[in-house]
C-alpha positions as CSV (number, residue, x, y, z in Angstrom):
1,M,117.8,117.8,104.5
2,V,115.3,116.2,102.3
3,T,112.8,114.3,104.1
4,P,110.1,112.4,102.7
5,Y,106.5,112.7,103.6
6,P,105.5,111.6,106.3
7,P,104.2,107.7,106.9
8,E,101.1,108.7,107.8
9,R,100.5,111.4,105.3
10,R,101.4,109.6,102.0
11,I,98.3,108.0,101.2
12,A,96.3,111.8,101.0
13,I,99.4,112.8,98.8
14,A,98.8,110.2,96.5
15,L,95.1,110.7,96.3
16,S,95.7,114.4,95.8
17,I,98.1,113.5,93.1
18,L,95.2,111.8,91.6
19,G,92.5,114.2,91.8
20,S,95.4,117.0,90.1
21,S,95.9,115.1,87.0
22,D,93.5,116.1,84.5
23,G,95.2,115.9,81.0
24,R,98.4,114.4,82.3
25,H,100.2,111.1,81.1
26,P,98.2,107.9,83.0
27,P,101.6,106.5,83.4
28,T,103.7,108.9,84.8
29,V,100.7,109.7,87.6
30,L,100.5,106.5,88.3
31,G,104.5,106.6,88.6
32,E,103.9,109.8,91.0
33,I,101.9,108.2,93.6
34,A,103.9,104.5,93.4
35,A,106.6,107.0,94.6
36,V,104.9,109.1,97.2
37,L,104.1,105.7,98.7
38,R,107.3,104.5,98.9
39,G,108.7,107.4,100.5
40,A,109.2,109.9,97.5
41,T,110.6,113.7,99.0
42,V,107.8,116.9,97.8
43,E,111.8,117.7,95.8
44,D,111.5,114.5,93.9
45,I,108.1,114.5,92.4
46,T,108.5,118.5,91.6
47,L,112.0,117.1,89.6
48,T,109.5,114.3,87.8
49,R,107.2,117.2,87.2
50,L,109.7,119.6,85.8
51,L,111.3,116.9,83.6
52,D,107.8,115.6,82.2
53,Q,106.6,119.3,81.1
54,K,110.8,119.4,79.3
55,E,110.1,116.2,77.5
56,A,106.2,117.7,76.5
57,M,107.9,120.7,74.9
């Protein structure tokens, strides 16, 4: 079963995404941060990144 990031870690995860966003499309980064804050799972974020890489090719 897939579980979302725990509420107490969501801010830290969002800041981590922001800190590692060099060269990435800003709306995509903000979308990931919003998703994490709403309760996205690790798998959701990974899938988003894979789709973004595919579109960039």
